[in-house]
C-alpha positions as CSV (number, residue, x, y, z in Angstrom):
1,M,1.0,0.0,6.5
2,G,-0.4,3.5,7.0
3,V,-0.7,6.0,3.9
4,L,1.1,9.1,4.6
5,N,0.7,11.2,1.3
6,V,2.7,14.5,1.5
7,T,1.3,15.7,-1.7
8,P,-1.4,18.2,-2.9
9,D,-3.1,16.1,-5.6
10,S,-3.5,12.3,-4.1
11,F,-7.0,11.1,-4.8
12,S,-8.0,11.0,-1.2
13,D,-5.8,12.9,1.2
14,G,-4.2,15.3,-1.1
15,G,-3.4,18.8,0.7
16,L,-4.2,17.4,4.2
17,Y,-0.7,16.6,5.0
18,L,1.5,18.7,2.8
19,D,2.5,20.7,5.6
20,R,5.5,19.1,7.4
21,D,4.2,19.2,11.0
22,A,0.9,18.2,10.0
23,A,2.4,15.0,8.2
24,I,4.7,14.1,11.2
25,A,1.6,14.3,13.7
26,H,-0.4,12.2,11.4
27,G,2.2,9.7,11.1
28,L,2.7,9.5,14.7
29,T,-1.2,8.8,15.2
30,M,-1.2,6.0,12.6
31,A,1.7,4.5,14.6
32,E,-0.1,4.8,17.7
33,E,-3.4,3.4,16.2
34,G,-1.4,0.2,15.4
35,A,0.4,0.8,12.0
36,A,3.5,-1.3,11.9
37,L,4.8,0.9,9.1
38,I,4.3,4.5,7.7
39,D,4.6,4.8,3.8
40,V,5.7,8.4,3.1
41,G,5.0,9.3,-0.6
42,G,5.8,12.7,-2.2
43,E,4.4,11.9,-5.5
44,S,0.8,10.8,-6.3
45,S,0.4,7.8,-8.3
46,R,-3.2,8.5,-8.9
47,P,-4.8,8.0,-12.3
48,G,-4.1,11.2,-14.2
49,A,-1.4,12.3,-11.8
50,Q,1.4,14.5,-13.4
51,P,5.2,13.6,-12.4
52,V,6.9,15.8,-9.7
53,E,10.2,17.1,-10.0
54,E,12.9,15.4,-7.8
55,P,13.8,18.6,-5.8
56,V,10.1,19.0,-4.7
57,E,9.7,15.3,-4.0
58,L,12.8,15.4,-1.7
59,A,11.6,18.4,0.0
60,R,8.3,16.7,0.6
61,V,9.6,13.6,2.0
62,V,13.0,13.7,3.5
63,P,12.0,16.0,6.6
64,V,8.8,13.7,7.5
65,I,11.0,10.6,7.2
66,E,13.9,12.0,9.4
67,A,11.2,12.8,12.1
68,L,9.2,9.5,11.9
69,A,12.0,6.9,11.6
70,P,13.2,7.0,15.2
71,R,9.5,6.4,16.2
72,V,8.1,3.8,13.8
73,R,9.4,2.0,10.7
74,V,9.1,4.0,7.7
75,S,8.9,3.1,3.9
76,V,9.1,5.6,1.0
77,D,6.6,5.4,-1.7
78,T,8.6,6.6,-5.0
79,V,10.1,5.5,-8.3
80,K,12.9,7.9,-8.3
81,P,16.3,6.1,-7.4
82,A,17.8,9.5,-6.0
83,V,14.6,10.0,-3.7
84,A,14.7,6.3,-2.6
85,E,18.6,6.7,-1.8
86,A,17.6,10.2,0.1
87,A,14.6,8.5,1.9
88,V,16.9,5.6,3.0
89,R,19.7,8.0,4.5
90,A,16.9,9.9,6.4
91,G,15.8,6.5,8.0
92,A,13.5,4.7,5.6
93,T,14.0,0.8,5.4
94,L,11.8,-0.1,2.6
95,I,11.2,1.1,-0.7
96,N,7.7,1.0,-2.0
97,D,7.9,1.0,-5.7
98,V,4.9,1.3,-7.9
99,S,7.3,1.0,-11.0
100,A,8.9,-2.3,-9.8
101,G,11.9,-0.9,-11.3
102,L,14.1,-0.1,-8.1
103,A,15.1,-3.6,-7.1
104,G,19.1,-2.8,-7.9
105,V,18.8,0.5,-5.7
106,A,17.2,-1.5,-2.9
107,A,19.8,-4.1,-3.0
108,A,22.6,-1.5,-3.1
109,L,21.3,0.2,-0.1
110,G,20.4,-2.9,1.8
111,V,16.7,-2.1,2.4
112,G,13.7,-3.9,1.6
113,W,11.6,-3.6,-1.7
114,V,8.1,-3.9,-2.8
115,A,7.5,-4.7,-6.4
116,M,3.9,-3.4,-7.5
117,H,2.4,-4.5,-10.9
118,R,1.3,-1.5,-12.9
119,Q,0.1,-1.3,-16.6
120,G,1.1,1.8,-18.2
121,T,1.8,5.2,-16.1
122,P,-0.5,7.4,-14.2
123,Q,-1.2,9.3,-17.1
124,T,-2.4,6.3,-19.1
125,M,-3.0,3.4,-17.0
126,Q,-6.8,3.8,-16.8
127,R,-7.6,4.7,-20.3
128,A,-8.3,1.1,-21.6
129,P,-6.6,-1.5,-19.3
130,A,-6.7,-5.1,-20.9
131,Y,-5.3,-8.5,-20.3
132,R,-5.8,-11.8,-21.6
133,D,-5.6,-13.3,-17.9
134,V,-5.1,-10.6,-15.4
135,V,-4.3,-13.0,-12.7
136,A,-1.7,-15.1,-14.7
137,E,-0.1,-11.9,-16.0
138,V,0.3,-10.3,-12.8
139,R,1.3,-13.4,-11.2
140,Q,3.9,-13.9,-14.0
141,F,5.3,-10.4,-13.6
142,L,5.3,-10.3,-9.8
143,D,7.2,-13.7,-9.7
144,D,9.9,-12.5,-12.3
145,R,10.5,-9.3,-10.5
146,A,10.8,-10.8,-7.1
147,H,13.1,-13.7,-8.0
148,R,15.3,-10.9,-9.8
149,A,15.4,-8.9,-6.9
150,R,16.4,-11.8,-4.8
151,R,19.2,-12.5,-7.2
152,L,20.5,-8.9,-7.0
153,G,20.7,-9.2,-3.2
154,V,17.2,-8.0,-1.8
155,E,16.6,-9.8,1.3
156,E,13.1,-8.5,2.1
157,G,11.2,-8.5,-1.2
158,W,7.4,-7.8,-1.2
159,I,4.8,-8.3,-4.0
160,D,1.8,-6.2,-4.7
161,P,-0.8,-6.7,-7.3
162,G,-1.5,-3.0,-7.9
163,I,-5.2,-3.0,-7.4
164,G,-6.4,0.0,-9.5
165,F,-3.1,0.6,-11.3
166,G,-4.1,-0.1,-15.0
167,K,-7.0,-2.2,-14.0
168,T,-10.9,-2.4,-14.5
169,A,-13.1,-3.2,-11.5
170,G,-13.2,-6.4,-13.0
171,H,-9.6,-6.9,-13.1
172,N,-9.5,-6.0,-9.5
173,L,-12.0,-8.3,-8.5
174,S,-10.3,-11.1,-10.2
175,L,-6.9,-10.3,-8.5
176,L,-8.8,-10.1,-5.2
177,R,-10.5,-13.6,-5.6
178,H,-7.2,-15.2,-6.4
179,L,-5.0,-13.5,-3.9
180,G,-4.1,-16.9,-2.7
181,S,-2.5,-17.7,-5.9
182,L,0.0,-14.6,-5.3
183,A,0.6,-15.7,-1.6
184,A,1.6,-19.1,-2.9
185,L,4.8,-17.6,-4.7
186,G,6.3,-17.4,-1.5
187,F,7.0,-13.7,-1.0
188,P,5.2,-11.4,1.5
189,L,2.1,-10.0,0.0
190,L,1.0,-6.3,0.1
191,V,-2.4,-5.2,-0.8
192,G,-3.6,-1.8,-1.1
193,T,-7.6,-1.2,-1.8
194,S,-8.2,1.6,0.8
195,R,-10.7,4.2,-0.6
196,K,-10.2,3.1,-4.3
197,G,-12.7,4.1,-6.9
198,F,-14.0,0.5,-7.8
199,L,-14.9,0.3,-3.9
200,G,-17.2,3.3,-4.5
201,R,-18.8,1.9,-7.3
202,L,-19.4,-1.4,-5.6
203,S,-20.6,0.0,-2.2
204,A,-23.2,2.6,-4.1
205,L,-26.8,1.8,-3.5
206,P,-28.9,1.1,-6.6
207,G,-29.3,4.4,-8.6
208,Q,-27.0,6.2,-6.5
209,P,-23.7,7.8,-7.9
210,P,-20.3,6.1,-6.7
211,A,-19.5,6.8,-3.0
212,P,-16.6,9.5,-2.7
213,P,-13.5,8.4,-1.0
214,S,-14.6,9.7,2.4
215,D,-17.6,7.3,2.3
216,R,-15.7,4.2,1.5
217,L,-14.5,3.0,4.9
218,E,-16.9,0.1,5.2
219,A,-15.8,-1.2,1.8
220,S,-12.0,-0.8,2.7
221,L,-12.4,-2.5,5.8
222,A,-14.2,-5.5,4.1
223,S,-11.4,-5.6,1.4
224,A,-8.8,-5.3,4.0
225,V,-10.0,-8.3,6.2
226,W,-10.7,-10.4,2.7
227,A,-6.9,-9.8,1.7
228,V,-5.4,-10.8,4.9
229,D,-7.8,-14.0,5.1
230,Q,-6.6,-14.8,1.5
231,G,-2.8,-14.6,2.4
232,A,-1.8,-11.1,2.5
233,S,1.0,-10.2,4.9
234,M,0.2,-6.5,5.1
235,V,-2.6,-4.0,3.9
236,R,-1.9,-0.4,3.0
237,V,-4.6,1.6,4.4
238,H,-5.6,5.2,5.1
239,D,-7.8,4.3,8.2
240,V,-5.4,2.7,10.5
241,A,-7.6,2.3,13.7
242,P,-10.8,0.8,12.2
243,T,-8.8,-1.6,10.0
244,V,-6.8,-2.8,12.9
245,Q,-10.2,-3.4,14.9
246,A,-11.7,-5.2,11.9
247,L,-8.6,-7.3,11.7
248,R,-8.6,-8.1,15.5
249,V,-12.4,-9.0,15.6
250,A,-11.8,-11.3,12.2
251,G,-9.6,-13.6,14.0
252,P,-6.4,-13.9,16.2
253,G,-3.1,-13.5,14.4
254,R,-4.0,-10.9,11.9
255,V,-2.6,-8.1,13.6
256,R,0.8,-7.9,14.8
257,S,1.1,-7.4,18.6
258,V,-2.5,-8.2,19.5
259,P,-2.7,-8.4,23.2
260,P,-3.9,-11.7,24.7
261,E,-7.5,-12.3,25.1
262,E,-9.1,-11.6,28.4
263,G,-12.2,-13.4,30.0
264,V,-12.9,-15.4,26.9
265,Q,-14.7,-18.7,28.3
266,A,-15.0,-22.0,26.4
267,G,-17.8,-22.0,24.3
268,E,-18.1,-18.2,24.4
269,D,-18.9,-16.4,21.0
270,R,-16.0,-15.0,19.3
C-alpha cells in the first residue's frame, strides 16, 4: 500500500502532493514501482493534527481518486462517512479507517474496510498512552471490530494494530513482536510503520538525535520485512520501490506478482 497524502501537514510528506497533478503523478509512480494499492488521504492523522472540514477533504481526495482508480486499486484514508461515500463513487474500493467506526458505511457501499486501533484522537493520543497489556487489548479490539463488520456484511475486512497511534515506542515494539497473534485472528493484517518516529529514535546512533523522517528508510525497510515475516498481508509505506526490493530479497512469495526466478541453480546462495 503506497501512501499518498494530499495534505499540507502530514508528518513526512505534508505539502509535497497537495497539488492535484503532483499527487496523481506520484500515485502512478508508486503503482509502477509495485504498489498493489494507493492509499489517498486528505486529512492528516499525525499526533497533534487538527481536523479538516469535510468540503476541504473532499476537494483534496476526490479528483485524485478519480484519476487513479482506472489505473490502480485505490483506498481512501478517512474517518468521515461522506468522504468515504464520495471516494467510493470516485472509484475507491477500500476504506482505510483509523477510527474503526465506518464498518456500516463500508457494508452499505459494498467495499473493503480496514479497522485500525487508536487510543484517543490525533490531538490527544500521544500525551500519555497507557495499557495494562497492549497486545491483548489491541487484539481484542480488532477481533471485536472485525467480527462486527463481518456481521454487518463487510466481505473484505482488514485489521491494523495502529503502530504509533496512541502508543509509546515500547507499545509499538510489543505489537510488532506479537504480530503473529494478530494474524492468527484470521483477518488480513495491515501494518504501517513507515518513517514513524519510534524508528527515528531506535535507529539513531548513540549520542545523536533521532533520525528525521527523511532518514528512516533503512529502519522502515527492516520493520516492513519483519511485519510480512510475522504474518502481515500488506504494509503501508512511503517508499514503494525499496520496500518491494527488500521483500523480494527477503524471500519468494512476499510481493504480489514477483516474476519467476531466472538462472538460480541448485545450491546457489539466495
